[in-house]
N, CA, C and O atoms as CSV, one atom per row, in Angstrom:
chain,resi,resn,atom,element,x,y,z
A,1,MET,N,N,139.931,66.801,-108.465
A,1,MET,CA,C,141.236,67.282,-108.047
A,1,MET,C,C,141.030,68.402,-107.030
A,1,MET,O,O,140.169,69.267,-107.189
A,2,ARG,N,N,141.841,68.355,-105.991
A,2,ARG,CA,C,141.695,69.347,-104.940
A,2,ARG,C,C,142.168,70.716,-105.399
A,2,ARG,O,O,142.954,70.839,-106.338
A,3,PHE,N,N,141.672,71.740,-104.716
A,3,PHE,CA,C,141.972,73.117,-105.082
A,3,PHE,C,C,143.466,73.412,-105.005
A,3,PHE,O,O,144.017,74.073,-105.886
A,4,LEU,N,N,144.118,72.927,-103.962
A,4,LEU,CA,C,145.540,73.216,-103.783
A,4,LEU,C,C,146.372,72.609,-104.905
A,4,LEU,O,O,147.323,73.232,-105.377
A,5,LYS,N,N,146.024,71.402,-105.335
A,5,LYS,CA,C,146.753,70.779,-106.442
A,5,LYS,C,C,146.534,71.557,-107.741
A,5,LYS,O,O,147.474,71.749,-108.513
A,6,LYS,N,N,145.309,72.002,-107.982
A,6,LYS,CA,C,145.023,72.810,-109.174
A,6,LYS,C,C,145.825,74.109,-109.136
A,6,LYS,O,O,146.370,74.545,-110.150
A,7,LEU,N,N,145.887,74.710,-107.968
A,7,LEU,CA,C,146.625,75.963,-107.810
A,7,LEU,C,C,148.112,75.764,-108.105
A,7,LEU,O,O,148.719,76.569,-108.812
A,8,LEU,N,N,148.695,74.700,-107.567
A,8,LEU,CA,C,150.116,74.444,-107.802
A,8,LEU,C,C,150.398,74.132,-109.267
A,8,LEU,O,O,151.420,74.562,-109.804
A,9,ILE,N,N,149.506,73.392,-109.917
A,9,ILE,CA,C,149.679,73.114,-111.344
A,9,ILE,C,C,149.630,74.410,-112.141
A,9,ILE,O,O,150.438,74.610,-113.047
A,10,CYS,N,N,148.698,75.285,-111.815
A,10,CYS,CA,C,148.604,76.575,-112.509
A,10,CYS,C,C,149.858,77.418,-112.281
A,10,CYS,O,O,150.333,78.089,-113.197
A,11,ILE,N,N,150.392,77.384,-111.066
A,11,ILE,CA,C,151.603,78.147,-110.769
A,11,ILE,C,C,152.767,77.646,-111.609
A,11,ILE,O,O,153.500,78.445,-112.191
A,12,TYR,N,N,152.944,76.321,-111.679
A,12,TYR,CA,C,154.071,75.772,-112.438
A,12,TYR,C,C,153.921,75.998,-113.934
A,12,TYR,O,O,154.910,76.248,-114.623
A,13,VAL,N,N,152.701,75.914,-114.443
A,13,VAL,CA,C,152.470,76.201,-115.868
A,13,VAL,C,C,152.771,77.670,-116.151
A,13,VAL,O,O,153.405,77.999,-117.154
A,14,PHE,N,N,152.311,78.549,-115.261
A,14,PHE,CA,C,152.589,79.970,-115.425
A,14,PHE,C,C,154.086,80.240,-115.410
A,14,PHE,O,O,154.589,81.004,-116.234
A,15,LEU,N,N,154.805,79.616,-114.474
A,15,LEU,CA,C,156.254,79.827,-114.407
A,15,LEU,C,C,156.958,79.346,-115.668
A,15,LEU,O,O,157.884,79.997,-116.151
A,16,ALA,N,N,156.527,78.218,-116.201
A,16,ALA,CA,C,157.134,77.716,-117.440
A,16,ALA,C,C,156.899,78.694,-118.586
A,16,ALA,O,O,157.820,79.007,-119.340
A,17,LEU,N,N,155.667,79.176,-118.713
A,17,LEU,CA,C,155.358,80.150,-119.767
A,17,LEU,C,C,156.107,81.456,-119.550
A,17,LEU,O,O,156.548,82.088,-120.510
A,18,PHE,N,N,156.251,81.858,-118.305
A,18,PHE,CA,C,156.960,83.097,-117.996
A,18,PHE,C,C,158.443,82.992,-118.371
A,18,PHE,O,O,159.014,83.937,-118.915
A,19,VAL,N,N,159.054,81.860,-118.085
A,19,VAL,CA,C,160.467,81.673,-118.438
A,19,VAL,C,C,160.641,81.709,-119.953
A,19,VAL,O,O,161.590,82.313,-120.455
A,20,VAL,N,N,159.735,81.069,-120.679
A,20,VAL,CA,C,159.801,81.109,-122.144
A,20,VAL,C,C,159.644,82.549,-122.634
A,20,VAL,O,O,160.377,82.991,-123.520
A,21,TYR,N,N,158.694,83.274,-122.060
A,21,TYR,CA,C,158.471,84.674,-122.424
A,21,TYR,C,C,159.736,85.515,-122.172
A,21,TYR,O,O,160.124,86.322,-123.016
A,22,CYS,N,N,160.370,85.322,-121.013
A,22,CYS,CA,C,161.583,86.082,-120.704
A,22,CYS,C,C,162.713,85.747,-121.675
A,22,CYS,O,O,163.479,86.627,-122.067
A,23,CYS,N,N,162.816,84.478,-122.062
A,23,CYS,CA,C,163.844,84.091,-123.031
A,23,CYS,C,C,163.588,84.735,-124.393
A,23,CYS,O,O,164.528,85.169,-125.058
A,24,VAL,N,N,162.334,84.799,-124.807
A,24,VAL,CA,C,161.991,85.430,-126.079
A,24,VAL,C,C,162.283,86.923,-126.024
A,24,VAL,O,O,162.850,87.482,-126.963
A,25,ILE,N,N,161.900,87.563,-124.940
A,25,ILE,CA,C,162.173,88.994,-124.780
A,25,ILE,C,C,163.680,89.258,-124.810
A,25,ILE,O,O,164.133,90.226,-125.421
A,26,PHE,N,N,164.447,88.397,-124.152
A,26,PHE,CA,C,165.896,88.568,-124.150
A,26,PHE,C,C,166.476,88.373,-125.547
A,26,PHE,O,O,167.384,89.100,-125.950
A,27,ALA,N,N,165.959,87.401,-126.283
A,27,ALA,CA,C,166.463,87.144,-127.639
A,27,ALA,C,C,166.142,88.308,-128.580
A,27,ALA,O,O,166.944,88.635,-129.455
A,28,ILE,N,N,164.994,88.924,-128.407
A,28,ILE,CA,C,164.581,90.008,-129.308
A,28,ILE,C,C,165.282,91.322,-128.948
A,28,ILE,O,O,165.859,91.975,-129.818
A,29,TYR,N,N,165.234,91.706,-127.685
A,29,TYR,CA,C,165.697,93.031,-127.278
A,29,TYR,C,C,167.086,93.043,-126.635
A,29,TYR,O,O,167.620,94.120,-126.368
A,30,GLN,N,N,167.679,91.886,-126.380
A,30,GLN,CA,C,168.990,91.780,-125.746
A,30,GLN,C,C,169.029,92.443,-124.368
A,30,GLN,O,O,170.068,92.951,-123.947
A,31,THR,N,N,167.918,92.435,-123.685
A,31,THR,CA,C,167.846,92.942,-122.323
A,31,THR,C,C,166.837,92.101,-121.552
A,31,THR,O,O,165.890,91.564,-122.125
A,32,GLU,N,N,167.048,91.998,-120.270
A,32,GLU,CA,C,166.135,91.194,-119.471
A,32,GLU,C,C,165.210,92.097,-118.660
A,32,GLU,O,O,165.630,93.154,-118.190
A,33,PRO,N,N,163.950,91.685,-118.493
A,33,PRO,CA,C,163.010,92.458,-117.670
A,33,PRO,C,C,163.219,92.111,-116.190
A,33,PRO,O,O,162.410,91.403,-115.590
A,34,SER,N,N,164.302,92.612,-115.619
A,34,SER,CA,C,164.709,92.179,-114.278
A,34,SER,C,C,163.681,92.530,-113.199
A,34,SER,O,O,163.450,91.723,-112.299
A,35,THR,N,N,163.066,93.697,-113.264
A,35,THR,CA,C,162.060,94.070,-112.275
A,35,THR,C,C,160.868,93.131,-112.347
A,35,THR,O,O,160.340,92.717,-111.314
A,36,LEU,N,N,160.445,92.796,-113.541
A,36,LEU,CA,C,159.331,91.869,-113.717
A,36,LEU,C,C,159.689,90.484,-113.198
A,36,LEU,O,O,158.873,89.832,-112.547
A,37,ILE,N,N,160.893,90.036,-113.481
A,37,ILE,CA,C,161.325,88.709,-113.019
A,37,ILE,C,C,161.344,88.645,-111.498
A,37,ILE,O,O,160.849,87.682,-110.913
A,38,VAL,N,N,161.904,89.647,-110.859
A,38,VAL,CA,C,161.971,89.673,-109.396
A,38,VAL,C,C,160.570,89.710,-108.798
A,38,VAL,O,O,160.297,89.006,-107.825
A,39,SER,N,N,159.693,90.507,-109.357
A,39,SER,CA,C,158.335,90.623,-108.833
A,39,SER,C,C,157.578,89.309,-108.960
A,39,SER,O,O,156.911,88.881,-108.017
A,40,VAL,N,N,157.676,88.673,-110.112
A,40,VAL,CA,C,156.962,87.409,-110.327
A,40,VAL,C,C,157.510,86.324,-109.405
A,40,VAL,O,O,156.736,85.584,-108.797
A,41,MET,N,N,158.825,86.220,-109.296
A,41,MET,CA,C,159.406,85.185,-108.445
A,41,MET,C,C,159.070,85.426,-106.970
A,41,MET,O,O,158.854,84.466,-106.230
A,42,ALA,N,N,159.024,86.665,-106.537
A,42,ALA,CA,C,158.643,86.961,-105.151
A,42,ALA,C,C,157.188,86.590,-104.904
A,42,ALA,O,O,156.857,86.014,-103.868
A,43,GLY,N,N,156.327,86.916,-105.847
A,43,GLY,CA,C,154.914,86.551,-105.713
A,43,GLY,C,C,154.710,85.055,-105.673
A,43,GLY,O,O,153.917,84.556,-104.875
A,44,ILE,N,N,155.415,84.334,-106.525
A,44,ILE,CA,C,155.310,82.882,-106.551
A,44,ILE,C,C,155.866,82.293,-105.252
A,44,ILE,O,O,155.334,81.309,-104.738
A,45,GLY,N,N,156.918,82.885,-104.732
A,45,GLY,CA,C,157.477,82.412,-103.466
A,45,GLY,C,C,156.490,82.554,-102.317
A,45,GLY,O,O,156.327,81.636,-101.514
A,46,VAL,N,N,155.839,83.698,-102.242
A,46,VAL,CA,C,154.836,83.924,-101.202
A,46,VAL,C,C,153.684,82.934,-101.365
A,46,VAL,O,O,153.217,82.353,-100.385
A,47,GLU,N,N,153.233,82.747,-102.585
A,47,GLU,CA,C,152.136,81.811,-102.843
A,47,GLU,C,C,152.525,80.384,-102.460
A,47,GLU,O,O,151.703,79.644,-101.920
A,48,SER,N,N,153.750,79.999,-102.728
A,48,SER,CA,C,154.214,78.657,-102.368
A,48,SER,C,C,154.288,78.478,-100.854
A,48,SER,O,O,153.939,77.417,-100.337
A,49,ILE,N,N,154.736,79.500,-100.150
A,49,ILE,CA,C,154.782,79.439,-98.691
A,49,ILE,C,C,153.386,79.307,-98.116
A,49,ILE,O,O,153.163,78.507,-97.207
A,50,ILE,N,N,152.447,80.078,-98.632
A,50,ILE,CA,C,151.065,80.004,-98.166
A,50,ILE,C,C,150.477,78.628,-98.451
A,50,ILE,O,O,149.775,78.071,-97.607
A,51,SER,N,N,150.755,78.075,-99.623
A,51,SER,CA,C,150.267,76.730,-99.963
A,51,SER,C,C,150.847,75.688,-99.013
A,51,SER,O,O,150.143,74.772,-98.588
A,52,GLY,N,N,152.120,75.826,-98.682
A,52,GLY,CA,C,152.746,74.904,-97.742
A,52,GLY,C,C,152.120,74.978,-96.359
A,52,GLY,O,O,151.913,73.950,-95.715
A,53,ILE,N,N,151.820,76.173,-95.904
A,53,ILE,CA,C,151.173,76.341,-94.600
A,53,ILE,C,C,149.789,75.716,-94.603
A,53,ILE,O,O,149.408,75.045,-93.643
A,54,ILE,N,N,149.034,75.929,-95.675
A,54,ILE,CA,C,147.695,75.345,-95.784
A,54,ILE,C,C,147.787,73.820,-95.761
A,54,ILE,O,O,147.008,73.166,-95.068
A,55,LYS,N,N,148.720,73.257,-96.502
A,55,LYS,CA,C,148.894,71.802,-96.533
A,55,LYS,C,C,149.282,71.274,-95.169
A,55,LYS,O,O,148.762,70.243,-94.743
A,56,PHE,N,N,150.177,71.949,-94.472
A,56,PHE,CA,C,150.600,71.533,-93.139
A,56,PHE,C,C,149.414,71.521,-92.180
A,56,PHE,O,O,149.248,70.570,-91.415
A,57,ILE,N,N,148.597,72.556,-92.212
A,57,ILE,CA,C,147.435,72.642,-91.320
A,57,ILE,C,C,146.424,71.555,-91.658
A,57,ILE,O,O,145.849,70.950,-90.753
A,58,GLU,N,N,146.193,71.292,-92.952
A,58,GLU,CA,C,145.267,70.227,-93.348
A,58,GLU,C,C,145.754,68.876,-92.853
A,58,GLU,O,O,144.961,68.092,-92.331
A,59,ASP,N,N,147.042,68.586,-93.005
A,59,ASP,CA,C,147.596,67.313,-92.544
A,59,ASP,C,C,147.509,67.190,-91.025
A,59,ASP,O,O,147.188,66.122,-90.504
A,60,LYS,N,N,147.789,68.263,-90.329
A,60,LYS,CA,C,147.725,68.255,-88.871
A,60,LYS,C,C,146.304,67.979,-88.399
A,60,LYS,O,O,146.100,67.194,-87.473
A,61,ASN,N,N,145.326,68.614,-89.023
A,61,ASN,CA,C,143.931,68.396,-88.649
A,61,ASN,C,C,143.479,66.981,-89.001
A,61,ASN,O,O,142.707,66.379,-88.255
A,62,ALA,N,N,143.949,66.445,-90.124
A,62,ALA,CA,C,143.583,65.087,-90.510
A,62,ALA,C,C,144.145,64.075,-89.510
A,62,ALA,O,O,143.448,63.132,-89.138
A,63,ARG,N,N,145.382,64.253,-89.072
A,63,ARG,CA,C,145.972,63.357,-88.077
A,63,ARG,C,C,145.245,63.451,-86.743
A,63,ARG,O,O,145.019,62.446,-86.069
A,64,LYS,N,N,144.881,64.683,-86.370
A,64,LYS,CA,C,144.168,64.867,-85.115
A,64,LYS,C,C,142.814,64.161,-85.175
A,64,LYS,O,O,142.431,63.482,-84.222
A,65,ASN,N,N,142.085,64.315,-86.287
A,65,ASN,CA,C,140.787,63.662,-86.430
A,65,ASN,C,C,140.932,62.149,-86.466
A,65,ASN,O,O,140.084,61.437,-85.927
A,66,LYS,N,N,141.985,61.648,-87.089
A,66,LYS,CA,C,142.214,60.207,-87.143
A,66,LYS,C,C,142.495,59.663,-85.750
A,66,LYS,O,O,142.001,58.592,-85.399
A,67,ASN,N,N,143.277,60.377,-84.954
A,67,ASN,CA,C,143.569,59.931,-83.587
A,67,ASN,C,C,142.322,59.949,-82.727
A,67,ASN,O,O,142.135,59.061,-81.896
A,68,ILE,N,N,141.470,60.936,-82.908
A,68,ILE,CA,C,140.222,61.017,-82.148
A,68,ILE,C,C,139.311,59.859,-82.528
A,68,ILE,O,O,138.681,59.260,-81.656
A,69,ASP,N,N,139.231,59.534,-83.814
A,69,ASP,CA,C,138.385,58.419,-84.258
A,69,ASP,C,C,138.898,57.082,-83.740
A,69,ASP,O,O,138.106,56.197,-83.415
A,70,GLU,N,N,140.225,56.927,-83.661
A,70,GLU,CA,C,140.792,55.662,-83.173
A,70,GLU,C,C,140.567,55.480,-81.683
A,70,GLU,O,O,140.444,54.350,-81.213
A,71,GLU,N,N,140.511,56.570,-80.936
A,71,GLU,CA,C,140.293,56.491,-79.490
A,71,GLU,C,C,138.863,56.092,-79.157
A,71,GLU,O,O,138.625,55.539,-78.084
A,72,LYS,N,N,137.915,56.349,-80.026
A,72,LYS,CA,C,136.504,56.045,-79.740
A,72,LYS,C,C,136.221,54.617,-79.865
A,72,LYS,O,O,135.083,54.193,-79.659
């Protein structure tokens, strides 16, 4: 399995566990950890954008290499 796929799977598993954790915290203390939620979601957003850029560049390079191979 490629690194990017492993990374995305880890991100989604972490987000699922984080949502469960926030629900438990809310059920126990009747308050939400809003600063923590915002920070985690912002970090995940940045990571997702970076992953998308990496995937776009990999696809672009693969198409370029395929076109070069077909021309030969």
